[in-house]
N, C-alpha and C positions, 0 to 999 in steps of 0.2 A: 536490605538497607542501602540507601544511597550514600555515596562517598563524597566527602567535601572536595571542592574544586582544587584545593591545594595539594591533595594527595596524588602522588604519581603512581597510579594503579592501572594495570592492564587486566581486564577480566577475561578469563578463558573458560571453556567448558571441556570436560574430559569424561570418559567412561571409566568408572571405577570398577572395583570387584563386584559390586552389586549391580542389579539391572536398572537402577534408577540413575537418571542424569544428575550430576553433582556440579556444584559451583566451586571454582577454584580461583582464589585471588593471589596474584603474584606481584610482589613489590618490585618495581624496576626503578632504580634510583635516578637514571638519566633518560627516562622515556619521554618522548615528545608530548608536551601538554595537550596538543590538539587532539590526541587520541583519547583523552579523557572523555570526549564526547561519545565514544563508543563503549564506555563502561556500562555494563548491564547485568541484570540478573535473569536467569531462566524462570519462567513461570513456575510457581511453587505449588503444583498439583500433586497430590498423593494418589498414584494410580491404584493403590489398594482401596481407597475410599471413594474415588470418583472415576467412573467408567469414561474413557476417552470419547467413545461414540455418543454416550449419553450427554456429555457436556456440549459437544458440537450440536446435537439436536436441540438442546435447550437454548443455545445461542440463536440458532436458526429460527426456532419457534418464536422467540421474543421479537426478532426482527420482522418476521412475516406478520405477526400480530400488529405491530406498529404500522406496517405498510397497509394492512387491511383496515386500520382505523382511520386512515387518511381519506379525504374526499376523492371522488372519481376523476376530478379534473387533473389532466396530465397523465393519466394511466392509459395503457393500450386498450384498444377495442376489445370487447368481450367475445367477439366472434372468432378469435384466434388469428385474425389477419395481421396482427401486430405483436411484437415482442419487445421486451426491454430487459435491462440488467438492473439488479438491486444491490446496493452496498450499504453498510452501516458500521458505526463504531459504537460499541457497547461498554458501558462502565460497570465494573464489578467491585463491590465493596468487600471488606475483609469478612463480613458475615455471609458472603455468597450472594447478596442481592444484586440482581442484574437490571440495568436500565439503558435503553437506547438513548444516546445523546445526539446522534446525527444519523440521518438516513437519506439516501438519494437514489434516483433512478436515472437511466440515460445510457445512450450508446453512440452518440454522435459527436463530431468534432469539426470545427470550421477550417476551411483551407487557408493557405498562407496569404492569398490575395486579399483576404478580409481581416487580417490582423489589425487590432485597434491600439492606437498609441495613447489613448486617454485613460486606459485602465478600466473602462466601463463595460467591456465585452468579455464574457467568459469564453475563452478559446476552446477549451476541452470540456465537453459535457458528458464524459463517461461517468458512470455511477460512482466508481471508486474515487475519482478525482473530486466530484461534487460532494461526496460524503466527507472527504477530508476538509474541504472548504467550509462546510457546515460545522465541522468540529472546531475549526479555527474561530468561527463566530462564537461558539459555545465557550471556548477558552477565554476569549477576550471578555465576555460577559462575566465569567467567573472571577477573573482578575479585577474587573471593575467592581464587582460585588464586594470583594475583599477590601479594596481600597476605600470604599464608602462605608461599609458596615463592620469590617473586621472579621467577616465570616464568609465561607464558601463551601460548597459541597466537595470540591476537589483540590482547592488551592490553599496554601498556607504560607506564612512569611518565611523567607530564607533565614537560616541560622548563621550564614557565612557572608552573604553579600547584601549590602544596603540597596534598597529599592528593587530588589528582585524577589521572586516568589518561587515556590517549588510545589510539586505534586505531593499530596498527602501520601504517606507510606501505606495507608489503608486502601488506596485506590489503584486500580489497574484498568487498562483499556484493551478490548478485543476487537478485531476487525473481521467483518463478514462480507462475503461476496457471493451472489447467487450463481455466478459463472466464474470460470477460471480467468485470471487477468489476461488481457490480450498481450501479444508479444512473446517473449522467450518462454514464459511459463506455460504457454498453450501449445508449445511444440512437444507433443507427447507421443511416445511410441505406440504403434498399433501392433497387435499380435495375431498370429494365424487363427482364423476362424472366429474371431471375436472383436468386433469394432468397439465394443464397450467394455473391454476387459477391466479397465481401471474405473470400477464403479463404486469403490469405497466399501464394498462388503467383505473384502478379504485383505487384511494387511499385507500378507505375503505377496498377493498379486499386485497390490498397489506399488510396492517398493521394488519388486523384481530383483531383490538382492540375492541372486543366484551365482554360484560359482560355475565357471564355464567347464570345469573338469568333473565336478560331482554335484549331486543334488544335496542340498542342505536339509537338516532336520528342522522342524518347526522352531525349536528353541534357538538353534544356530541362526536361522533366518531372522528371528526377532532381534537377536544381539547384533547381527550385521546391519539391520535397519537402523538401530540406535547408533551404532558406531559410525555409520555413514555421515551422520551430522557432525561428528567431531574429528574426522580424519584430517587429511592435509588441506582441506578446503578447496581442492581443485575439483574439476568436473569428472575425475576418473571414475567415480562411483556411479555416475549416471548411466542407466542401462542404455539410453539412446546414444550417448557418447561412445560407449563400448561397441555398440552395434555398428556405428559409423566406421569404427576402426577394425571391424571384423573380429572383435574379441568376444562376442556373445553368441549364444546359440541362435539358430535361425528362426526362433519364434517371433522376433521383432522384424517385421518386413516393410513397414512404412511408418509415416508419422501423421498425426493430426496437424494440419497446416494453419498458419496464421496469415492474415492479410497485411500485417504490419511489415513495413519495408526497412531494410538495413539503412542506417544513415550513411550518406556518401563518404563521410570522413572515417568510417569504421573499416578497418582492414579486412574484417570478416564480412563477406558478401555471400548471399545465397547462391549455391551452385546450380539449383533448379534441376538437379539430376533425379531420375526416378528413385522411388523408395526412400530409405532413411537418410540419404544424402541430399535431399531436396533443399533443406534449410541448413544454414550455418548456426551452430549453437553458441549462445552467449552474446550475440551481437546486440547492440543498442538499436532500437527500431522506432520508426515514427508510425503513427496511426494512419490508416488509409483514409483518403478523402473521397468525396463524390465528384470526381473529375478534377478537383483542385487539390493537389497534394497538401498535407498538413505539415506543420513543424512541431507538433506535440509528440513527445516520446510516448511509447506504449505504457500501459498501466503496469506491466512487469517492471519496466525501468523506473517508473515513479515510485512504486512501492519499494523497490530495491534501495532507492535513495532515502526514503523515509526510514528504512531499516538500517541504513548506514549512519545518518546524521540526525535522525529524529523526525517525527511527523509534524512537529511544531513549525518548522521552517525558519528562515533567517530573522524575520521581524520579531517574532515571539521569543527568539533567543536573547533579545535585549532585556526581556522581562522575566525569563525563566532561568533558574540556576542550573538546571539539568535538562537535556533533551528528553522528549517523551517517546518511548518505544512501545510498540504493540506486543502484547504478551502472546496472543495466538492469532492465526489467520485461518478462518473457517470458510470452506468452499461448499456451496450448496450442491445438492444431488442432481442427477439427470444426465450429466455430460461426462466426457473423458476426464480422468484424474490420475495423476502420478505424483506422489510426494517428492520423489527425487527430482523430477523436472521443475517443480516449484522451488525447491531448495537451490537447485542449480541457478535459477533465474534471480532469486531474491537474496541469496547469501553467497554461494560459492564463486560467482563471477568476480567478486572482489579479491579472491585469492588472499585473504587476510584472516588470521586467527582471532582477531579481536572484534569481529563483526557480530552484532546482535543476532541471535538465532530464535525467531519466533517458533512456536509449536504450530505445525501445519496439521490441520484437522479437516475431516470430511464429514458432511451430514448427508443422510440419505433422502432428506426432504427436498422436493423439487419446487422451485418458485412457480407460482401460478401463471406468471407471464414470461416464463423462460422461453428461449428460442428452440429448445430441444423438442424434437418431434413435430416441428412446424416448418417444413422445408420451403413453403411458399409464403411464409409470413415476412413482413417488413419491419424494420426498426421503427418504434414509435417516435414521432417527431418531437414530443415534449419531454421535459425532465422535471422530476419532483425533487425539491430540496427542502428537507425539514430538519430543524435542530432545536435542542432544548434551551430556548432563550425566551425572555419575557415579552419581547416585542416582535411581531411579524415572524413567527417561527416557520411558517410554510410559504414557499414560493414555487411558482411554475415557470420554467424557462423554456424558450424556443429559440434555437439558433444563437444561444449565448446571451439572450436578452429576456426581460420579463415578458411573459405571455400577454399580448394585448397592449403592450406599451406603445404610446404614440411617439414617433420619431421626433426628437428634440424636446420632448417634455421633461420637466425637472424631475430628477431622481427616477428616471425610467429604467435604471439598471438594477440588476440583481444585487442583493445584499452580500453575496458571496464573491462578487467580482473584486479585482485587485484594488480599485479605488475605494470601495466601501470598507474593505478590511484595513486598508492603509489609513483611512479616516479614524477607524477604531483605535489603531495603534497610536496615532498622533494625539487622540483625546486622552490616552492613558499615560503618555510620556511628556505632556506639557509642551513647553517652548523649545525643548532640547532639539527636536528634529523638525519643527514646524516649517522651517524655510527650506528644508532639503527635499530632494526628489525621492521618489520611491526607490529608485536604483541606489542612490547614495545611502539611504537608510539600511537597505539590505547589505550593502558592502561594508557598512560600519560594524556589522556583527562579525568581528574578526575571527573569533574562535570557530564559529560555524563555517565561515567561508574558507578558512584554512583546512578544516576537516573535509569539507566538500571538495576542495581542490585535490586533496589526496585521493579521495574515493573516486572522483571522476577520472583521474589518471589510471586507477586500477580497472575501471570499466573499459577504458580504451577509447571512448568517443562519447559525444553528446551533441545535441543540436545547438547551434549558435543562432539565436534569433536577433533581428536588428536591434541594436542597443536603444534606439529611440522609443521602443515599446515600453520601456520602464522609466523614462525620463519625465514623467508627469509629477505634479504636485497636487496637494489636496485642494488648492484654490484654482487649479486650471479649469477652464470651461470644458464641459462634456460634449 
């Protein structure tokens, strides 16, 4: 159940006497209203009726079937010389029906020297980011559908706020990625004799919830795995963090490394020492560029933000009564995996008990165009963006633009770029924001910005892009 905006409620999770996660609501009379944006419910899956691995495989299968149904244009070469990442957002109805509503591929990002101030160039073309942008297109159309027809698959009218909408109680969204998100989540411990220890086949191996003094039984390990999600929300339970502090057995000897670089303003910088101390844990990072450094934070950082203040972003917060949180995050098979590393990156870095906790799940199914097992392959240059909308659902992007677009041509930009999404926002809000800049409209979402300011301070750092990049209007020339 979603709570009214007037209620001062902090939602927490705790481990009760039973083995299932429970939801606990605590009324706090004087709690800061901005933290209402973090109210959430844990996914209501009954582990006795639905096998965890089974559900993750179903999600993965649905996403790969959608990818397989799309044309070849934009996909990697079939000879194995190219690879790409795939990400998707899946809608689940109360009857269990699953439907992909947004899917994207991509692994590239443009450098800071090419940043665009007109809002027409997509700066970050990693699959996770593009899938989220496609999801925003989907939400805008669903709101437009409700405004025109009074009906929508996922949206209904708010009971508490005029001119706002809310997600139907019968709908939830799940996030899928064929690869572990770049950045902090991909800093995963390596163990003696097995580069691929974290392969999703053994829950005990994935979590590494071992006591340094004694070996736990299977039932104790399972309880520790669950409890680690609800403890003090610090990174003390992360096996890699304990290894760096010499508090864990010697089985962890190194880490899988990330190419994402710590932002200069973050006090945590990589030591680049041999073994487990090569990386600094929890740092905000930027994606690597091809000779030209980027200003786009890693996918770990972006998903952490969505997890903290909602995937809908600032503009849609004007139209939605509540933020939208992802119920699960499913990672495809084939590569290294550690649930605790992902929780560290997406949840525990905030050091806050009111952060939404998605269920982290692993599928054993490997993406057909994954990078795993292809040491000489190169990232595919193109990106696919598909979303469940009525007009132009499929786009192919290259270097942040429409594939084959003629420079200077009218509407040569992708429909998921800032300007296009801003135009959708203005079309739904009428004259209220029409004369304002993109930046002004985002800043006017006061509750969202207040919540993000708090969460950003908890992360400790973030990139600061030139402000003029967001000072465009819908009638500015492209």
